[in-house]
N, CA, C and O atoms as a GROMACS GRO file, in nm:
protein
  356
    1MET      N    1   1.385  -3.189  -4.903
    1MET     CA    2   1.281  -3.148  -4.810
    1MET      C    3   1.177  -3.259  -4.796
    1MET      O    4   1.130  -3.313  -4.895
    2ALA      N    5   1.144  -3.290  -4.676
    2ALA     CA    6   1.045  -3.395  -4.649
    2ALA      C    7   0.905  -3.338  -4.631
    2ALA      O    8   0.811  -3.415  -4.610
    3GLY      N    9   0.889  -3.205  -4.638
    3GLY     CA   10   0.757  -3.145  -4.623
    3GLY      C   11   0.709  -3.141  -4.479
    3GLY      O   12   0.589  -3.127  -4.454
    4VAL      N   13   0.801  -3.152  -4.385
    4VAL     CA   14   0.765  -3.147  -4.244
    4VAL      C   15   0.800  -3.008  -4.190
    4VAL      O   16   0.914  -2.964  -4.202
    5PRO      N   17   0.701  -2.939  -4.131
    5PRO     CA   18   0.734  -2.808  -4.075
    5PRO      C   19   0.834  -2.824  -3.961
    5PRO      O   20   0.815  -2.907  -3.872
    6ALA      N   21   0.941  -2.746  -3.964
    6ALA     CA   22   1.043  -2.756  -3.861
    6ALA      C   23   1.118  -2.625  -3.851
    6ALA      O   24   1.115  -2.543  -3.942
    7GLY      N   25   1.184  -2.608  -3.741
    7GLY     CA   26   1.264  -2.488  -3.721
    7GLY      C   27   1.373  -2.517  -3.621
    7GLY      O   28   1.372  -2.621  -3.555
    8PRO      N   29   1.469  -2.425  -3.608
    8PRO     CA   30   1.578  -2.449  -3.515
    8PRO      C   31   1.531  -2.440  -3.369
    8PRO      O   32   1.440  -2.363  -3.336
    9VAL      N   33   1.594  -2.517  -3.286
    9VAL     CA   34   1.572  -2.509  -3.142
    9VAL      C   35   1.703  -2.460  -3.083
    9VAL      O   36   1.805  -2.529  -3.087
   10LEU      N   37   1.699  -2.340  -3.028
   10LEU     CA   38   1.820  -2.279  -2.976
   10LEU      C   39   1.832  -2.304  -2.826
   10LEU      O   40   1.732  -2.302  -2.754
   11ASP      N   41   1.953  -2.327  -2.779
   11ASP     CA   42   1.972  -2.340  -2.635
   11ASP      C   43   1.997  -2.200  -2.577
   11ASP      O   44   2.006  -2.102  -2.651
   12THR      N   45   2.009  -2.191  -2.445
   12THR     CA   46   2.023  -2.062  -2.379
   12THR      C   47   2.145  -1.985  -2.429
   12THR      O   48   2.137  -1.864  -2.451
   13ALA      N   49   2.257  -2.053  -2.447
   13ALA     CA   50   2.378  -1.986  -2.496
   13ALA      C   51   2.354  -1.925  -2.633
   13ALA      O   52   2.400  -1.814  -2.660
   14ASP      N   53   2.282  -1.997  -2.720
   14ASP     CA   54   2.251  -1.942  -2.852
   14ASP      C   55   2.162  -1.819  -2.839
   14ASP      O   56   2.182  -1.720  -2.910
   15LEU      N   57   2.064  -1.825  -2.750
   15LEU     CA   58   1.968  -1.715  -2.737
   15LEU      C   59   2.033  -1.588  -2.682
   15LEU      O   60   2.005  -1.480  -2.732
   16ILE      N   61   2.118  -1.601  -2.579
   16ILE     CA   62   2.175  -1.479  -2.521
   16ILE      C   63   2.278  -1.413  -2.612
   16ILE      O   64   2.316  -1.298  -2.590
   17HIS      N   65   2.323  -1.486  -2.714
   17HIS     CA   66   2.417  -1.428  -2.811
   17HIS      C   67   2.352  -1.398  -2.945
   17HIS      O   68   2.420  -1.357  -3.039
   18ASP      N   69   2.221  -1.417  -2.955
   18ASP     CA   70   2.150  -1.390  -3.080
   18ASP      C   71   2.146  -1.239  -3.106
   18ASP      O   72   2.093  -1.165  -3.023
   19PRO      N   73   2.201  -1.193  -3.218
   19PRO     CA   74   2.207  -1.048  -3.245
   19PRO      C   75   2.070  -0.981  -3.244
   19PRO      O   76   2.056  -0.869  -3.196
   20HIS      N   77   1.969  -1.048  -3.297
   20HIS     CA   78   1.835  -0.989  -3.302
   20HIS      C   79   1.780  -0.968  -3.160
   20HIS      O   80   1.726  -0.862  -3.130
   21LEU      N   81   1.793  -1.070  -3.073
   21LEU     CA   82   1.742  -1.057  -2.937
   21LEU      C   83   1.819  -0.953  -2.857
   21LEU      O   84   1.761  -0.879  -2.778
   22VAL      N   85   1.950  -0.946  -2.879
   22VAL     CA   86   2.032  -0.845  -2.812
   22VAL      C   87   1.989  -0.706  -2.857
   22VAL      O   88   1.971  -0.616  -2.774
   23GLU      N   89   1.974  -0.686  -2.988
   23GLU     CA   90   1.935  -0.556  -3.043
   23GLU      C   91   1.798  -0.512  -2.994
   23GLU      O   92   1.776  -0.393  -2.971
   24ARG      N   93   1.706  -0.604  -2.979
   24ARG     CA   94   1.571  -0.572  -2.932
   24ARG      C   95   1.563  -0.551  -2.781
   24ARG      O   96   1.457  -0.518  -2.729
   25GLY      N   97   1.674  -0.569  -2.710
   25GLY     CA   98   1.675  -0.548  -2.566
   25GLY      C   99   1.618  -0.662  -2.486
   25GLY      O  100   1.582  -0.644  -2.369
   26PHE      N  101   1.609  -0.780  -2.545
   26PHE     CA  102   1.553  -0.896  -2.476
   26PHE      C  103   1.654  -0.958  -2.381
   26PHE      O  104   1.615  -1.020  -2.282
   27VAL      N  105   1.782  -0.941  -2.409
   27VAL     CA  106   1.888  -0.994  -2.323
   27VAL      C  107   1.927  -0.885  -2.224
   27VAL      O  108   1.967  -0.775  -2.264
   28LYS      N  109   1.916  -0.915  -2.096
   28LYS     CA  110   1.945  -0.818  -1.990
   28LYS      C  111   2.066  -0.865  -1.908
   28LYS      O  112   2.087  -0.985  -1.892
   29ALA      N  113   2.143  -0.771  -1.858
   29ALA     CA  114   2.254  -0.802  -1.768
   29ALA      C  115   2.203  -0.792  -1.625
   29ALA      O  116   2.146  -0.690  -1.586
   30VAL      N  117   2.224  -0.897  -1.546
   30VAL     CA  118   2.182  -0.899  -1.407
   30VAL      C  119   2.305  -0.918  -1.320
   30VAL      O  120   2.388  -1.005  -1.347
   31GLU      N  121   2.317  -0.837  -1.216
   31GLU     CA  122   2.431  -0.848  -1.125
   31GLU      C  123   2.409  -0.963  -1.027
   31GLU      O  124   2.309  -0.968  -0.956
   32HIS      N  125   2.505  -1.054  -1.024
   32HIS     CA  126   2.501  -1.168  -0.933
   32HIS      C  127   2.614  -1.150  -0.831
   32HIS      O  128   2.725  -1.114  -0.869
   33PRO      N  129   2.586  -1.175  -0.702
   33PRO     CA  130   2.689  -1.151  -0.600
   33PRO      C  131   2.816  -1.235  -0.616
   33PRO      O  132   2.923  -1.192  -0.572
   34GLU      N  133   2.806  -1.351  -0.676
   34GLU     CA  134   2.923  -1.438  -0.692
   34GLU      C  135   2.981  -1.435  -0.832
   34GLU      O  136   3.102  -1.452  -0.850
   35HIS      N  137   2.897  -1.414  -0.934
   35HIS     CA  138   2.940  -1.428  -1.073
   35HIS      C  139   2.950  -1.296  -1.148
   35HIS      O  140   2.984  -1.295  -1.266
   36GLY      N  141   2.920  -1.184  -1.083
   36GLY     CA  142   2.925  -1.055  -1.150
   36GLY      C  143   2.808  -1.035  -1.244
   36GLY      O  144   2.696  -1.078  -1.215
   37SER      N  145   2.832  -0.970  -1.355
   37SER     CA  146   2.727  -0.942  -1.453
   37SER      C  147   2.696  -1.068  -1.534
   37SER      O  148   2.784  -1.123  -1.600
   38VAL      N  149   2.572  -1.112  -1.529
   38VAL     CA  150   2.530  -1.235  -1.596
   38VAL      C  151   2.419  -1.201  -1.696
   38VAL      O  152   2.320  -1.138  -1.658
   39PRO      N  153   2.433  -1.241  -1.824
   39PRO     CA  154   2.325  -1.215  -1.919
   39PRO      C  155   2.208  -1.310  -1.895
   39PRO      O  156   2.226  -1.430  -1.876
   40MET      N  157   2.088  -1.254  -1.896
   40MET     CA  158   1.967  -1.334  -1.878
   40MET      C  159   1.865  -1.294  -1.984
   40MET      O  160   1.865  -1.181  -2.033
   41LEU      N  161   1.780  -1.388  -2.018
   41LEU     CA  162   1.673  -1.359  -2.112
   41LEU      C  163   1.561  -1.287  -2.040
   41LEU      O  164   1.520  -1.328  -1.932
   42GLY      N  165   1.513  -1.180  -2.100
   42GLY     CA  166   1.406  -1.101  -2.040
   42GLY      C  167   1.270  -1.168  -2.053
   42GLY      O  168   1.258  -1.280  -2.104
   43TRP      N  169   1.170  -1.098  -2.006
   43TRP     CA  170   1.032  -1.146  -2.010
   43TRP      C  171   0.983  -1.134  -2.154
   43TRP      O  172   0.990  -1.026  -2.213
   44ALA      N  173   0.934  -1.243  -2.210
   44ALA     CA  174   0.898  -1.247  -2.352
   44ALA      C  175   0.782  -1.155  -2.391
   44ALA      O  176   0.794  -1.084  -2.492
   45PRO      N  177   0.672  -1.152  -2.317
   45PRO     CA  178   0.563  -1.063  -2.360
   45PRO      C  179   0.604  -0.916  -2.351
   45PRO      O  180   0.661  -0.873  -2.250
   46ARG      N  181   0.577  -0.842  -2.454
   46ARG     CA  182   0.606  -0.698  -2.455
   46ARG      C  183   0.472  -0.625  -2.441
   46ARG      O  184   0.392  -0.620  -2.534
   47LEU      N  185   0.450  -0.569  -2.324
   47LEU     CA  186   0.327  -0.496  -2.297
   47LEU      C  187   0.361  -0.348  -2.279
   47LEU      O  188   0.462  -0.314  -2.217
   48SER      N  189   0.277  -0.261  -2.333
   48SER     CA  190   0.310  -0.119  -2.336
   48SER      C  191   0.316  -0.054  -2.199
   48SER      O  192   0.394   0.039  -2.180
   49ALA      N  193   0.237  -0.099  -2.104
   49ALA     CA  194   0.230  -0.030  -1.974
   49ALA      C  195   0.286  -0.113  -1.858
   49ALA      O  196   0.255  -0.084  -1.743
   50SER      N  197   0.364  -0.213  -1.886
   50SER     CA  198   0.418  -0.292  -1.776
   50SER      C  199   0.555  -0.349  -1.814
   50SER      O  200   0.590  -0.359  -1.931
   51ALA      N  201   0.629  -0.385  -1.710
   51ALA     CA  202   0.761  -0.443  -1.730
   51ALA      C  203   0.787  -0.541  -1.615
   51ALA      O  204   0.726  -0.531  -1.509
   52VAL      N  205   0.877  -0.633  -1.638
   52VAL     CA  206   0.916  -0.729  -1.535
   52VAL      C  207   1.064  -0.706  -1.507
   52VAL      O  208   1.149  -0.722  -1.595
   53ASP      N  209   1.094  -0.668  -1.383
   53ASP     CA  210   1.234  -0.648  -1.344
   53ASP      C  211   1.298  -0.782  -1.314
   53ASP      O  212   1.238  -0.867  -1.248
   54LEU      N  213   1.419  -0.800  -1.362
   54LEU     CA  214   1.493  -0.924  -1.338
   54LEU      C  215   1.590  -0.902  -1.223
   54LEU      O  216   1.648  -0.794  -1.209
   55GLU      N  217   1.610  -1.005  -1.142
   55GLU     CA  218   1.710  -1.000  -1.037
   55GLU      C  219   1.772  -1.137  -1.022
   55GLU      O  220   1.712  -1.238  -1.059
   56ALA      N  221   1.892  -1.139  -0.969
   56ALA     CA  222   1.961  -1.266  -0.951
   56ALA      C  223   1.887  -1.352  -0.849
   56ALA      O  224   1.828  -1.300  -0.754
   57ALA      N  225   1.891  -1.481  -0.869
   57ALA     CA  226   1.831  -1.572  -0.773
   57ALA      C  227   1.909  -1.568  -0.642
   57ALA      O  228   2.031  -1.551  -0.644
   58PRO      N  229   1.842  -1.583  -0.530
   58PRO     CA  230   1.914  -1.581  -0.402
   58PRO      C  231   2.002  -1.706  -0.388
   58PRO      O  232   1.972  -1.811  -0.443
   59GLY      N  233   2.109  -1.690  -0.312
   59GLY     CA  234   2.196  -1.804  -0.285
   59GLY      C  235   2.129  -1.902  -0.190
   59GLY      O  236   2.030  -1.870  -0.125
   60LEU      N  237   2.184  -2.021  -0.184
   60LEU     CA  238   2.129  -2.126  -0.098
   60LEU      C  239   2.127  -2.079   0.046
   60LEU      O  240   2.232  -2.042   0.101
   61GLY      N  241   2.011  -2.079   0.108
   61GLY     CA  242   1.996  -2.040   0.248
   61GLY      C  243   1.992  -1.891   0.273
   61GLY      O  244   1.994  -1.849   0.388
   62ALA      N  245   1.986  -1.809   0.168
   62ALA     CA  246   1.991  -1.664   0.185
   62ALA      C  247   1.874  -1.610   0.267
   62ALA      O  248   1.889  -1.507   0.333
   63HIS      N  249   1.761  -1.676   0.264
   63HIS     CA  250   1.643  -1.627   0.336
   63HIS      C  251   1.600  -1.718   0.451
   63HIS      O  252   1.490  -1.703   0.503
   64THR      N  253   1.686  -1.810   0.490
   64THR     CA  254   1.649  -1.905   0.595
   64THR      C  255   1.608  -1.835   0.724
   64THR      O  256   1.502  -1.864   0.779
   65ALA      N  257   1.691  -1.743   0.773
   65ALA     CA  258   1.660  -1.676   0.899
   65ALA      C  259   1.531  -1.596   0.889
   65ALA      O  260   1.449  -1.597   0.981
   66GLU      N  261   1.512  -1.528   0.778
   66GLU     CA  262   1.390  -1.450   0.757
   66GLU      C  263   1.265  -1.538   0.758
   66GLU      O  264   1.165  -1.504   0.820
   67VAL      N  265   1.272  -1.651   0.689
   67VAL     CA  266   1.157  -1.742   0.682
   67VAL      C  267   1.129  -1.804   0.819
   67VAL      O  268   1.013  -1.812   0.860
   68LEU      N  269   1.234  -1.847   0.888
   68LEU     CA  270   1.213  -1.907   1.020
   68LEU      C  271   1.158  -1.805   1.120
   68LEU      O  272   1.077  -1.839   1.206
   69ALA      N  273   1.201  -1.681   1.109
   69ALA     CA  274   1.149  -1.577   1.198
   69ALA      C  275   1.003  -1.545   1.164
   69ALA      O  276   0.919  -1.536   1.254
   70ASP      N  277   0.973  -1.529   1.035
   70ASP     CA  278   0.838  -1.492   0.994
   70ASP      C  279   0.738  -1.605   1.012
   70ASP      O  280   0.628  -1.583   1.062
   71GLU      N  281   0.775  -1.726   0.971
   71GLU     CA  282   0.680  -1.837   0.971
   71GLU      C  283   0.672  -1.911   1.105
   71GLU      O  284   0.566  -1.959   1.143
   72LEU      N  285   0.784  -1.920   1.176
   72LEU     CA  286   0.786  -1.995   1.301
   72LEU      C  287   0.797  -1.905   1.424
   72LEU      O  288   0.788  -1.952   1.538
   73GLY      N  289   0.818  -1.775   1.399
   73GLY     CA  290   0.826  -1.682   1.511
   73GLY      C  291   0.955  -1.694   1.591
   73GLY      O  292   0.958  -1.653   1.708
   74LEU      N  293   1.060  -1.748   1.533
   74LEU     CA  294   1.187  -1.761   1.606
   74LEU      C  295   1.253  -1.625   1.620
   74LEU      O  296   1.255  -1.546   1.525
   75ASP      N  297   1.308  -1.597   1.738
   75ASP     CA  298   1.377  -1.470   1.759
   75ASP      C  299   1.526  -1.486   1.729
   75ASP      O  300   1.572  -1.595   1.694
   76ALA      N  301   1.600  -1.378   1.743
   76ALA     CA  302   1.743  -1.379   1.709
   76ALA      C  303   1.821  -1.478   1.794
   76ALA      O  304   1.915  -1.541   1.745
   77ASP      N  305   1.784  -1.492   1.922
   77ASP     CA  306   1.854  -1.588   2.009
   77ASP      C  307   1.834  -1.732   1.961
   77ASP      O  308   1.929  -1.810   1.957
   78ALA      N  309   1.711  -1.765   1.925
   78ALA     CA  310   1.682  -1.900   1.877
   78ALA      C  311   1.754  -1.928   1.746
   78ALA      O  312   1.808  -2.037   1.726
   79LEU      N  313   1.756  -1.830   1.657
   79LEU     CA  314   1.825  -1.846   1.529
   79LEU      C  315   1.975  -1.861   1.551
   79LEU      O  316   2.040  -1.943   1.486
   80GLY      N  317   2.031  -1.781   1.643
   80GLY     CA  318   2.173  -1.793   1.675
   80GLY      C  319   2.208  -1.929   1.732
   80GLY      O  320   2.313  -1.985   1.700
   81ASP      N  321   2.119  -1.982   1.815
   81ASP     CA  322   2.140  -2.116   1.871
   81ASP      C  323   2.140  -2.222   1.761
   81ASP      O  324   2.224  -2.312   1.761
   82LEU      N  325   2.046  -2.212   1.668
   82LEU     CA  326   2.040  -2.307   1.556
   82LEU      C  327   2.166  -2.298   1.470
   82LEU      O  328   2.218  -2.400   1.424
   83GLN      N  329   2.215  -2.177   1.447
   83GLN     CA  330   2.337  -2.161   1.368
   83GLN      C  331   2.457  -2.217   1.442
   83GLN      O  332   2.543  -2.283   1.382
   84GLN      N  333   2.464  -2.192   1.572
   84GLN     CA  334   2.577  -2.241   1.652
   84GLN      C  335   2.582  -2.393   1.653
   84GLN      O  336   2.690  -2.452   1.653
   85ARG      N  337   2.465  -2.457   1.654
   85ARG     CA  338   2.460  -2.604   1.653
   85ARG      C  339   2.463  -2.661   1.512
   85ARG      O  340   2.444  -2.781   1.495
   86SER      N  341   2.486  -2.577   1.411
   86SER     CA  342   2.494  -2.616   1.269
   86SER      C  343   2.365  -2.679   1.217
   86SER      O  344   2.368  -2.760   1.125
   87VAL      N  345   2.252  -2.642   1.278
   87VAL     CA  346   2.122  -2.689   1.226
   87VAL      C  347   2.089  -2.611   1.100
   87VAL      O  348   2.036  -2.666   1.003
   88ILE      N  349   2.120  -2.480   1.102
   88ILE     CA  350   2.104  -2.397   0.983
   88ILE      C  351   2.238  -2.331   0.954
   88ILE      O  352   2.322  -2.318   1.043
   89GLY      N  353   2.257  -2.290   0.828
   89GLY     CA  354   2.385  -2.230   0.789
   89GLY      C  355   2.386  -2.082   0.801
   89GLY      O  356   2.487  -2.018   0.772
   0.00000   0.00000   0.00000
């Protein structure tokens, strides 16, 4: 022992398979549209009157039409034209 305070540093794979974290309910299963059920680490703070719901991250471009409509005021025809010309996916 060198007298230096130290501890293990676990990567994500180690954490989602840690029996203590699994038993305490810290590891949650989240449904992903492409990958099925995916284990994710929950929100670390445990507060008695609140919770944080986990959800899968959106796919690339999943909200493009919504953002362009809301922020730029583009209508369905304009969005369709952009998609037809491969400007957006």
